[in-house]
C-alpha positions in Angstrom: -47.5 -90.5 -11.8 -43.6 -90.8 -12.1 -42.7 -90.4 -8.4 -42.3 -94.1 -7.8 -39.0 -95.7 -7.1 -38.2 -98.8 -9.3 -35.5 -101.3 -9.0 -34.5 -103.8 -11.8 -37.2 -106.5 -11.5 -35.1 -109.4 -12.9 -36.9 -112.6 -12.5 -39.8 -110.7 -11.1 -40.4 -109.6 -14.6 -41.2 -113.2 -15.6 -44.8 -113.4 -14.8 -46.4 -116.8 -13.6 -49.9 -117.5 -12.5 -51.5 -114.7 -10.5 -52.6 -115.4 -6.9 -55.5 -112.9 -6.7 -57.5 -111.0 -9.5 -56.5 -107.7 -7.8 -52.8 -108.3 -9.0 -53.7 -108.9 -12.7 -53.9 -106.1 -15.6 -55.2 -107.4 -19.0 -54.3 -104.9 -21.6 -54.9 -104.9 -25.3 -52.6 -103.0 -27.9 -54.7 -101.5 -30.6 -53.4 -99.7 -33.7 -53.0 -99.7 -37.4 -50.4 -102.0 -39.0 -46.9 -100.5 -38.7 -47.8 -98.3 -35.7 -45.2 -100.2 -33.6 -47.4 -102.4 -31.2 -45.1 -105.5 -31.2 -41.9 -103.3 -30.6 -43.7 -101.6 -27.8 -44.5 -104.9 -26.4 -40.8 -106.0 -26.6 -39.8 -102.7 -25.1 -42.0 -103.2 -22.2 -40.9 -106.8 -21.6 -37.3 -105.7 -21.6 -37.9 -103.0 -19.1 -39.8 -105.5 -16.9 -36.9 -107.8 -17.2 -38.8 -110.5 -18.9 -36.2 -110.5 -21.7 -32.4 -109.6 -21.6 -30.8 -106.7 -23.2 -30.5 -108.6 -26.6 -34.3 -109.1 -26.4 -33.8 -112.6 -25.9 -36.1 -114.8 -23.7 -34.4 -117.0 -21.2 -33.4 -120.4 -22.8 -33.4 -118.6 -26.3 -36.0 -117.2 -28.7 -37.5 -113.7 -28.7 -40.7 -112.4 -27.3 -41.9 -111.8 -30.9 -41.3 -115.4 -31.9 -44.9 -116.3 -32.6 -45.6 -117.5 -36.2 -43.4 -118.3 -39.2 -46.1 -116.7 -41.4 -45.6 -113.3 -39.4 -41.9 -113.6 -40.0 -42.4 -114.1 -43.8 -45.2 -111.5 -44.2 -43.3 -108.9 -41.9 -46.8 -108.2 -40.1 -48.8 -109.5 -37.1 -51.5 -111.8 -38.3 -52.8 -113.1 -35.0 -53.4 -112.3 -31.4 -50.4 -113.0 -29.1 -50.0 -112.9 -25.4 -47.0 -111.6 -23.7 -47.3 -111.5 -19.8 -44.8 -109.6 -17.7 -44.6 -108.5 -14.1 -44.2 -105.0 -12.7 -44.3 -103.9 -9.0 -45.9 -107.1 -8.0 -48.5 -106.9 -10.6 -49.0 -109.5 -13.5 -49.7 -107.5 -16.8 -51.0 -109.7 -19.7 -50.1 -107.7 -22.9 -52.3 -108.8 -25.8 -50.7 -107.7 -29.0 -53.3 -107.6 -31.9 -52.9 -107.3 -35.6 -53.4 -103.9 -37.1 -54.3 -105.0 -40.4 -58.0 -105.0 -41.3 -58.0 -108.5 -42.6 -57.4 -109.7 -39.0 -59.9 -107.9 -37.2 -61.2 -111.1 -35.6 -58.0 -111.4 -33.8 -58.4 -107.8 -32.6 -62.1 -108.4 -31.3 -60.7 -111.6 -29.4 -58.1 -109.3 -27.7 -60.7 -107.0 -26.9 -63.0 -109.7 -25.3 -59.9 -110.8 -23.3 -58.8 -107.5 -22.0 -60.1 -105.0 -19.4 -58.2 -101.9 -20.9 -56.8 -100.8 -24.2 -53.5 -99.0 -25.4 -54.1 -97.3 -28.6 -50.7 -97.1 -30.3 -50.3 -94.3 -32.6 -47.3 -93.5 -35.0 -46.1 -89.9 -34.8 -45.3 -90.2 -38.5 -48.7 -91.6 -39.7 -51.3 -90.2 -37.4 -54.6 -91.7 -36.8 -56.5 -93.6 -39.6 -60.2 -94.4 -40.0 -60.1 -98.0 -38.7 -58.4 -97.1 -35.4 -61.1 -94.4 -34.9 -63.9 -97.2 -35.4 -62.0 -99.4 -32.7 -62.1 -96.4 -30.4 -65.8 -96.2 -30.8 -66.3 -99.6 -30.0 -64.3 -99.5 -26.8 -66.3 -96.2 -25.8 -69.7 -98.0 -26.4 -68.7 -100.7 -23.8 -66.8 -98.1 -21.5 -63.4 -99.9 -21.8 -60.7 -97.7 -20.3 -58.2 -96.4 -22.9 -54.8 -94.6 -23.1 -52.7 -93.4 -26.1 -49.0 -94.2 -26.7 -47.3 -92.2 -29.3 -44.6 -93.9 -31.1 -41.9 -93.4 -33.9 -40.9 -90.0 -32.4 -37.5 -90.6 -33.8 -38.9 -90.0 -37.2 -38.1 -86.8 -39.1 -40.8 -84.2 -38.6 -42.4 -86.2 -35.6 -44.2 -83.6 -33.5 -45.6 -85.0 -30.3 -47.5 -81.9 -29.3 -49.2 -82.0 -32.9 -49.9 -85.6 -32.5 -51.5 -85.0 -29.2 -53.8 -82.5 -30.8 -54.7 -84.8 -33.5 -55.6 -87.6 -30.9 -57.7 -85.1 -28.9 -59.7 -84.2 -32.1 -60.1 -87.9 -33.2 -60.8 -89.6 -29.8 -62.0 -86.6 -27.6 -65.4 -86.3 -29.0 -67.3 -83.5 -27.2 -64.5 -83.3 -24.5 -61.1 -83.0 -26.2 -59.7 -82.0 -22.6 -60.2 -85.6 -21.7 -57.2 -86.6 -24.1 -54.2 -84.9 -22.6 -50.5 -85.8 -22.2 -49.2 -86.8 -18.7 -45.5 -86.1 -20.0 -43.8 -83.9 -22.6 -40.8 -85.2 -24.5 -37.4 -83.8 -23.9 -35.2 -83.4 -27.1 -31.3 -83.5 -27.0 -28.9 -81.4 -29.3 -29.7 -81.5 -33.1 -27.8 -83.8 -35.2 -26.1 -83.1 -38.6 -29.5 -83.8 -40.1 -31.1 -80.9 -38.1 -33.2 -83.5 -36.1 -33.3 -83.3 -32.3 -33.6 -86.8 -30.8 -35.9 -87.5 -27.8 -33.9 -88.1 -24.9 -36.2 -88.1 -22.0 -39.6 -86.9 -20.5 -40.8 -84.3 -18.1 -43.6 -85.3 -15.9 -46.4 -82.7 -15.9 -47.8 -83.7 -12.3 -44.6 -84.7 -10.7 -42.5 -81.8 -12.2 -39.5 -84.2 -12.5 -37.3 -85.0 -15.5 -36.5 -88.6 -16.7 -33.4 -88.8 -18.7 -33.2 -92.1 -20.9 -30.1 -90.8 -22.8 -27.7 -93.4 -21.1 -30.2 -96.4 -21.4 -31.0 -96.2 -17.7 -33.8 -94.1 -16.5 -32.4 -91.2 -14.4 -34.6 -88.8 -12.3 -33.7 -85.2 -11.8 -35.3 -81.9 -10.9 -36.0 -79.4 -13.7 -34.1 -76.2 -13.9 -35.8 -72.8 -13.2 -35.6 -72.1 -17.0 -37.5 -75.3 -17.7 -40.5 -74.9 -15.4 -42.3 -72.1 -17.4 -42.1 -74.2 -20.5 -44.2 -76.9 -19.0 -46.7 -74.6 -17.0 -49.4 -74.2 -19.7 -49.5 -78.1 -20.3 -49.7 -78.7 -16.6 -52.3 -76.3 -15.9 -54.6 -77.9 -18.6 -53.6 -81.4 -17.2 -54.7 -80.6 -13.7 -58.1 -79.0 -14.8 -58.7 -82.0 -17.1 -58.2 -84.3 -14.1 -60.1 -82.1 -11.6 -63.1 -81.9 -14.1 -63.4 -85.6 -14.1 -62.7 -85.9 -10.2 -65.4 -87.7 -8.1 -64.6 -85.1 -5.4 -67.0 -82.3 -6.4 -65.4 -79.7 -4.1 -62.0 -80.2 -5.9 -62.7 -77.7 -8.6 -63.8 -75.0 -6.4 -60.8 -75.3 -4.3 -58.6 -75.3 -7.3 -60.3 -72.2 -8.7 -60.1 -70.5 -5.3 -56.3 -70.8 -5.7 -55.6 -73.7 -3.3 -52.6 -75.9 -4.4 -53.9 -79.5 -4.9 -51.5 -82.0 -3.5 -49.7 -84.1 -6.4 -50.7 -87.4 -4.7 -54.5 -86.4 -4.8 -54.1 -85.5 -8.5 -52.4 -88.9 -9.2 -55.1 -90.7 -7.3 -58.1 -88.9 -9.1 -56.2 -89.3 -12.4 -56.0 -93.1 -12.0 -59.5 -93.3 -10.9 -60.6 -91.3 -14.0 -58.6 -93.6 -16.4 -60.0 -96.7 -14.6 -63.6 -95.4 -15.1 -63.0 -94.7 -18.9 -63.6 -91.0 -18.6 -60.0 -89.7 -19.0 -57.6 -90.9 -21.7 -53.9 -89.8 -21.1 -51.4 -89.6 -23.7 -47.7 -91.0 -23.3 -44.8 -91.3 -25.5 -42.7 -94.5 -25.9 -39.7 -95.7 -27.8 -37.7 -99.0 -27.9 -34.5 -99.2 -26.1 -31.1 -98.3 -28.0 -28.6 -101.1 -28.7 -27.6 -102.5 -25.4 -29.8 -100.4 -23.3 -32.0 -101.8 -20.6 -35.0 -99.3 -20.8 -36.8 -97.9 -23.6 -38.0 -94.3 -23.5 -41.4 -93.9 -21.6 -41.7 -97.6 -20.8 -41.4 -97.2 -17.1 -44.2 -94.4 -17.2 -46.2 -96.6 -19.4 -45.9 -99.7 -16.9 -46.8 -97.2 -14.0 -50.1 -96.1 -15.8 -51.0 -99.9 -16.6 -50.5 -101.0 -13.1 -51.8 -98.0 -11.3 -54.5 -96.5 -13.6 -56.0 -99.4 -15.7 -58.6 -101.4 -13.8 -58.2 -104.9 -12.2 -60.4 -107.7 -13.6 -62.5 -107.3 -10.5 -63.9 -103.9 -12.0 -64.7 -105.4 -15.3 -68.1 -106.9 -15.5 -68.5 -110.5 -16.6 -70.4 -111.0 -20.0 -73.9 -112.4 -19.7 -73.8 -115.9 -18.6 -76.6 -118.3 -19.1 -77.3 -122.3 -18.6 -76.8 -124.2 -21.8 -80.6 -124.1 -22.1 -80.8 -120.3 -22.0 -81.8 -119.6 -18.5 -80.0 -116.4 -17.0 -77.2 -117.2 -14.5 -75.9 -114.5 -11.9 -72.4 -114.8 -10.9 -70.3 -112.7 -8.6 -67.8 -110.9 -10.9 -64.2 -112.5 -11.0 -64.6 -114.6 -7.8 -61.8 -117.4 -7.8 -64.1 -119.5 -5.5 -67.3 -118.9 -7.7 -68.4 -121.5 -10.3 -66.0 -121.9 -13.4 -66.6 -119.9 -16.4 -63.8 -119.4 -18.8 -63.7 -118.6 -22.6 -61.3 -119.9 -25.5 -60.3 -116.7 -27.1 -58.0 -118.1 -29.5 -57.0 -121.5 -30.9 -53.7 -122.1 -32.6 -51.6 -125.2 -33.5 -48.0 -125.6 -32.1 -45.7 -127.7 -34.0 -44.4 -129.3 -30.7 -47.2 -129.0 -28.2 -50.2 -129.6 -30.8 -53.4 -127.6 -30.4 -53.3 -124.8 -28.0 -56.2 -122.7 -26.7 -55.7 -119.3 -25.1 -58.6 -118.9 -22.3 -59.6 -116.1 -20.2 -61.1 -117.2 -16.9 -63.9 -115.0 -15.9 -65.0 -116.8 -12.9 -63.7 -119.7 -10.7 -60.4 -121.3 -10.9 -59.3 -123.6 -13.8 -56.8 -126.4 -12.6 -54.5 -128.8 -14.8 -55.9 -132.2 -15.3 -59.6 -131.0 -14.6 -62.5 -132.4 -16.5 -64.7 -129.4 -17.7 -67.7 -129.0 -19.9 -67.3 -127.5 -23.3 -70.4 -125.4 -24.4 -70.6 -123.6 -27.9 -73.1 -121.6 -29.5 -72.5 -123.3 -32.9 -71.9 -121.4 -36.1 -73.1 -124.0 -38.7 -73.1 -121.2 -41.4 -69.3 -120.9 -40.9 -68.6 -124.5 -40.7 -68.3 -124.8 -36.8 -70.3 -127.3 -35.1 -72.0 -126.8 -31.7 -70.5 -128.2 -28.6 -72.0 -129.8 -25.5 -69.4 -132.3 -24.3 -67.1 -132.9 -21.3 -63.2 -132.8 -22.1 -60.3 -133.3 -19.9 -57.9 -130.2 -19.4 -54.4 -130.9 -20.3 -51.4 -129.0 -19.0 -51.8 -125.3 -18.3 -49.2 -122.9 -19.2 -48.5 -119.2 -19.7 -46.9 -118.3 -22.9 -43.7 -116.2 -23.9 -42.7 -116.1 -27.2 -42.5 -119.9 -28.5 -42.2 -121.0 -24.8 -44.7 -122.4 -22.5 -44.1 -122.1 -18.9 -46.2 -124.5 -16.8 -48.6 -123.4 -14.1 -50.9 -125.6 -11.9 -54.0 -123.3 -11.9 -55.6 -120.1 -13.4 -57.6 -117.9 -11.4 -60.6 -115.8 -12.3 -59.2 -112.6 -14.3 -56.0 -114.4 -15.6 -55.2 -115.8 -19.0 -53.3 -118.9 -19.9 -52.9 -121.5 -22.3 -54.4 -125.0 -22.4 -53.0 -127.8 -24.4 -54.8 -130.5 -26.5 -58.5 -129.4 -26.1 -59.6 -131.4 -29.1 -63.2 -130.3 -29.1 -63.2 -126.7 -28.0 -63.0 -124.0 -30.4 -62.6 -120.2 -30.4 -65.5 -118.8 -28.6 -66.4 -121.7 -26.7 -67.1 -121.7 -22.8 -65.5 -123.9 -20.3 -67.4 -124.7 -17.2 -67.7 -127.1 -14.5 -68.9 -130.6 -15.8 -71.8 -130.6 -13.1 -72.6 -127.1 -13.7 -72.5 -126.4 -17.3 -72.8 -122.6 -18.5 -72.6 -120.7 -21.6 -71.1 -117.2 -22.1 -72.8 -114.7 -24.5 -70.6 -114.6 -27.7 -68.7 -111.6 -28.9 -69.5 -110.1 -32.2 -67.5 -111.6 -35.1 -67.3 -109.8 -38.6 -68.8 -111.5 -41.5 -66.5 -112.9 -44.0 -67.5 -111.5 -47.4 -64.6 -112.4 -49.8 -65.0 -115.8 -51.4 -61.9 -118.0 -52.1 -62.9 -121.2 -54.2 -60.4 -123.9 -53.8 -59.5 -127.6 -55.0 -57.0 -130.1 -53.9 -53.8 -129.9 -56.0 -53.4 -133.8 -55.9 -55.0 -136.9 -54.9 -53.1 -137.1 -51.5 -53.9 -133.5 -51.0 -57.7 -134.4 -51.6 -57.5 -137.0 -48.7 -56.1 -134.6 -46.3 -58.2 -131.5 -47.6 -61.2 -132.1 -45.3 -59.4 -132.5 -42.1 -57.1 -129.6 -42.8 -60.1 -127.4 -43.6 -61.8 -128.5 -40.3 -58.8 -127.6 -38.2 -58.4 -124.1 -40.0 -61.9 -122.9 -39.3 -61.7 -124.2 -35.9 -58.8 -121.8 -35.3 -60.4 -118.9 -36.9 -64.2 -118.1 -36.3 -64.0 -115.2 -38.7 -63.7 -117.6 -41.7 -66.6 -119.5 -43.1 -66.4 -122.9 -44.9 -69.1 -123.5 -47.6 -69.7 -126.7 -49.7 -71.6 -125.2 -52.5 -74.2 -127.8 -53.6 -75.1 -125.5 -56.7 -71.7 -125.1 -58.1 -69.9 -128.0 -56.4 -67.2 -125.8 -55.1 -65.4 -125.6 -51.9 -65.4 -122.0 -50.9 -63.5 -120.4 -47.9 -65.2 -116.9 -47.1 -62.4 -114.5 -45.8 -62.2 -111.0 -44.6 -59.7 -110.0 -47.2 -56.8 -110.9 -49.5 -54.3 -111.0 -46.7 -56.7 -113.2 -44.7 -57.1 -115.6 -47.7 -53.3 -115.6 -48.1 -52.7 -116.7 -44.6 -55.3 -119.4 -44.9 -53.7 -120.9 -47.8 -50.1 -120.6 -46.3 -51.6 -122.4 -43.0 -53.2 -125.1 -45.1 -49.8 -125.9 -46.8 -47.4 -125.4 -44.0 -49.3 -126.6 -40.9 -51.5 -129.2 -42.3 -49.6 -130.3 -45.5 -52.2 -129.5 -47.8 -51.5 -127.9 -51.3 -54.7 -126.3 -52.9 -55.2 -124.5 -56.1 -57.4 -121.3 -56.1 -59.9 -121.4 -58.8 -62.4 -118.7 -60.2 -65.4 -118.5 -57.7 -68.8 -119.2 -59.5 -72.3 -117.9 -58.3 -75.2 -119.9 -58.4 -77.1 -119.2 -61.7 -80.6 -120.3 -62.5 -82.5 -120.8 -65.7 -86.1 -120.2 -66.8 -88.4 -120.2 -69.7 -88.9 -116.8 -71.6 -92.0 -118.0 -73.3 -94.5 -120.8 -73.6 -93.1 -124.1 -75.2 -94.2 -127.8 -75.9 -92.2 -130.7 -75.7 -92.6 -134.5 -76.5 -90.7 -137.3 -74.8 -90.5 -140.5 -76.5 -88.6 -143.3 -74.7 -89.2 -146.4 -76.7 -86.5 -149.4 -76.6 -86.7 -153.2 -77.5 -83.8 -155.5 -77.0 -85.4 -158.7 -76.0 -87.3 -159.6 -72.9 -89.3 -156.6 -71.4 -88.6 -153.4 -73.4 -89.1 -149.9 -72.4 -92.0 -147.8 -73.6 -93.1 -144.2 -72.5 -94.5 -141.2 -74.4 -95.6 -138.0 -72.7 -96.5 -134.5 -74.1 -95.9 -131.4 -71.9 -96.4 -127.8 -72.0 -94.0 -125.4 -70.2 -94.7 -121.7 -69.2 -92.8 -119.3 -67.2 -94.2 -118.2 -63.7 -93.4 -115.3 -61.6 -90.0 -115.1 -59.7 -90.0 -117.3 -56.6 -92.7 -119.9 -57.9 -90.3 -122.7 -58.2 -91.2 -125.9 -60.3 -95.0 -126.3 -60.5 -96.4 -129.7 -62.0 -99.9 -129.9 -63.3 -101.8 -133.2 -64.7 -104.3 -132.7 -67.3 -104.2 -136.1 -68.8 -107.6 -137.4 -69.7 -108.9 -140.8 -70.8 -106.0 -142.6 -69.1 -103.5 -141.9 -71.8 -100.9 -142.0 -69.1 -101.8 -144.5 -66.5 -102.4 -142.9 -63.0 -99.5 -144.8 -61.4 -96.9 -143.3 -64.1 -97.8 -139.6 -63.5 -95.6 -139.2 -60.5 -92.8 -140.8 -62.6 -93.2 -138.1 -65.3 -93.2 -135.5 -62.6 -90.0 -137.0 -61.0 -88.3 -137.1 -64.4 -89.2 -133.5 -65.1 -87.8 -132.3 -61.7 -84.6 -134.3 -62.1 -84.1 -132.7 -65.4 -84.7 -129.3 -64.0 -82.3 -129.7 -61.3 -79.6 -130.4 -64.1 -80.8 -127.5 -66.3 -81.8 -127.3 -69.8 -79.5 -124.9 -71.5 -76.2 -124.1 -69.6 -76.5 -126.7 -66.8 -78.0 -124.6 -64.2 -81.1 -125.5 -62.3 -84.4 -124.5 -64.0 -86.9 -122.6 -61.8 -90.2 -120.6 -61.9 -91.9 -122.5 -64.6 -95.3 -124.6 -64.7 -95.0 -127.9 -66.4 -98.4 -129.1 -67.6 -98.7 -133.1 -68.7 -101.2 -132.9 -71.5 -101.1 -136.4 -73.1 -99.1 -139.6 -73.5 -98.9 -143.1 -74.4 -98.2 -146.4 -72.4 -97.6 -150.1 -73.0 -99.3 -152.8 -71.1 -96.0 -154.7 -70.5 -93.2 -152.4 -71.5 -94.2 -149.1 -69.7 -92.5 -148.6 -66.3 -91.5 -146.1 -63.7 -88.0 -145.6 -65.0 -89.3 -145.3 -68.7 -91.7 -142.4 -67.9 -89.0 -140.7 -65.9 -86.7 -140.8 -68.7 -89.7 -139.6 -71.2 -90.5 -136.7 -68.7 -86.7 -135.5 -68.7 -86.7 -135.8 -72.7 -90.0 -133.8 -73.1 -88.5 -130.9 -71.0 -85.4 -130.9 -73.0 -87.2 -130.8 -76.2 -89.5 -128.0 -74.8 -86.4 -125.9 -73.9 -84.8 -126.4 -77.4 -87.8 -124.7 -78.8 -88.1 -121.9 -76.2 -86.2 -118.8 -75.3 -84.2 -119.7 -72.2 -83.2 -116.8 -69.6 -80.3 -117.1 -67.4 -81.1 -115.7 -63.9 -78.4 -114.4 -61.7 -78.6 -113.9 -57.8 -79.2 -110.3 -56.7 -78.1 -109.3 -53.3 -79.3 -106.7 -50.9 -76.2 -104.8 -49.9 -75.9 -102.1 -47.1 -72.9 -99.9 -46.8 -72.1 -98.0 -43.7 -69.7 -95.3 -44.8 -68.3 -91.9 -43.7 -70.1 -89.0 -45.3 -67.1 -88.0 -47.2 -67.0 -91.2 -49.3 -71.0 -91.6 -49.9 -70.7 -90.1 -53.4 -67.8 -92.5 -54.4 -69.7 -95.6 -53.0 -72.9 -94.8 -54.8 -71.1 -94.2 -58.0 -69.0 -97.6 -57.6 -72.4 -99.5 -56.7 -74.0 -98.2 -59.8 -71.0 -99.2 -61.9 -71.6 -102.6 -60.8 -75.0 -102.8 -62.2 -76.6 -101.9 -58.9 -79.7 -100.1 -58.0 -79.3 -97.7 -55.1 -82.4 -97.8 -53.1 -81.7 -95.0 -50.6 -79.8 -93.7 -47.9 -80.2 -93.1 -44.2 -78.1 -90.8 -41.9 -76.2 -92.7 -39.1 -74.2 -91.7 -36.0 -70.9 -90.4 -36.0 -71.0 -88.6 -39.5 -71.7 -91.8 -41.4 -74.3 -92.7 -43.9 -76.1 -96.1 -44.5 -76.4 -96.7 -48.3 -78.8 -99.4 -49.4 -78.7 -101.0 -52.8 -79.4 -104.3 -54.9 -76.4 -105.6 -56.8 -75.8 -108.7 -58.8 -73.8 -111.0 -56.9 -71.4 -111.7 -59.8 -70.4 -108.0 -59.4 -69.6 -108.1 -55.8 -67.2 -111.0 -55.4 -64.3 -108.7 -54.5 -66.4 -106.0 -53.0 -64.8 -106.4 -49.6 -61.4 -105.6 -51.0 -62.5 -102.7 -53.4 -64.7 -101.1 -50.8 -61.8 -101.0 -48.2 -59.5 -99.3 -50.9 -62.5 -96.8 -51.9 -63.0 -95.7 -48.5 -59.6 -95.9 -47.1 -60.6 -98.7 -44.8 -63.4 -96.8 -43.1 -66.6 -98.6 -44.5 -68.4 -101.8 -43.7 -70.9 -103.6 -45.7 -73.3 -106.4 -45.3 -75.1 -108.6 -48.0 -78.0 -111.1 -48.0 -79.6 -112.8 -51.0 -82.8 -111.2 -52.5 -83.7 -113.0 -55.5 -82.7 -114.4 -59.0 -83.5 -112.0 -61.9 -82.7 -112.3 -65.7 -79.1 -111.6 -66.7 -78.5 -109.0 -69.4 -78.4 -110.9 -72.6 -74.7 -109.9 -73.4 -73.4 -111.3 -70.3 -75.8 -114.4 -70.5 -74.0 -115.1 -73.8 -70.7 -114.8 -72.3 -71.5 -117.1 -69.5 -72.9 -119.8 -72.1 -69.9 -119.6 -74.2 -67.6 -120.2 -70.9 -69.9 -123.2 -70.3 -69.6 -124.6 -73.9 -65.8 -124.2 -73.7 -65.5 -126.0 -70.3 -67.5 -128.9 -71.4 
């Protein structure tokens, strides 16, 4: 690479709809927050001619004008698409957030892309979460390349960063992670730092000088060739080792000089197959410059080495009733299969759906079938409806450029799809199909909210529905036990963005309140109670008396009602009334207002009146009897206990186990997992893990994951139970 001639693309850099899948590249940028992904996208857009030297899009705005929240928080919080054109190839650049709270946006980008650029800061290195994403890409064979940024930083060392990347990403074959270019540094400044001014191509053996803001190519001097020989030889051997031509290595070892064009073609094939991972360097353009360092080389790699959508298999497709359906990969003439990879709201256009077309061709004003898997547990309804496509457009910053159609392999935006949500499938209305969903992280941080005022209360339901339609990583819960509205999020930043979107986009102001877990009550010992409901106030009175005995049962037994009345003391028609009253009171609680469970209530005796007894009277008597029994017994508060599984690097196992023990957890055991990780299993009271999603990330430096599921309710320690009762009394 590096031997192609390029002219200023001008309008050619402003990508429109593609005319064939072979002329499309879908590339997702991955890296930790602050690694420079968005800056790199802007630099590539400038080099491709999609923006002018001031970084402005035609008719105003910048490529990074995405979301007001992003500007306020000074970080990316959502997936964004920037299409550019280079050498007749449309390149869809998918910029993803680097912060762990927005991993759902990252997974959407991985779904829509055919290759990944891992952006690594020379000043920060490679963190654990980036390694985890690399492993995910490796598991599905996604082609990858690495871009080192921030070379202008003090003590930035490209060679050392390349070595770190080879260790982190190379696995058993570090020679599969090698640089294609080496940085050239200019004279040292007053601070002793020598800035990077150009690159030397290891294959082409040419120098590319960016010091003037325009890429200039020249031949290296005789004194420069020996400096690159070691790196060049290692790169050639790495390429040949992955070559599909099995004779190439023998020829090379035999002393034959391998043609540069052959090496470049083998390199591009190895990159496209996902077996070789080149390292490049890049930097934004200086003030007034037209090209950022390394951006031409990076665009060459993307257009020449990354695969076309034709080479990327389509996710599994079925009919809506689950029957497998085989489709020719990425055929514009095949049946339509497209997927909503992101849903957002635009203040001028309204609802916008970013879609990837995997098969067929999507046209403006076409009627399509919307199919969804349904995620009722996250507040997302299932979909099986027809809907008319509105305008199609390709985005750039805040602009939307109209297009008439979108072919298989390309991405675009659809306006005003009112029913489709992120993850839904769009297909022909007469041939409805469904794509296998991608994995979504489980939101594990609860955020309990309530409307700030009556007007907010009226708008809250609609605002929450629109919020979760945009973000499938968020789960909406209407808790029937605590009567709280709970948004389950991925972390604190995710929660902050949700609240900000409710306020700024949907005009709903909410207050955050303490999240409550669903406690239960049970009897600690046997007790008896008498319920007497006798009233006379003219006309028919009310008369019902019943005597019960309550005893505790093993966990999971629920409420058991037993009739032991003899001699008709309580008429048969009123025994169900007593049970109904008992169960109603049990649901309300008998001590701190939490539902009563795991007891046997035995009806022993009672009295009735031939005229004044009624269903309602015996319901009331049953409730009174249960309350009297509770006043004479020891009542235990029961708290929910969760089964927690933590997948963590071996270096942090001790810290995780100690932390779980400090949360009143019981560690059940550990299991070794792949990649130097351990699965820790424990049982922990749910009241202790409300913020565990945040705390675990801090404890493990972002490298651990956990899951949880309800196990059972069990007695709460007396001192904690008393505190809960005091809080309940204070609130009443």
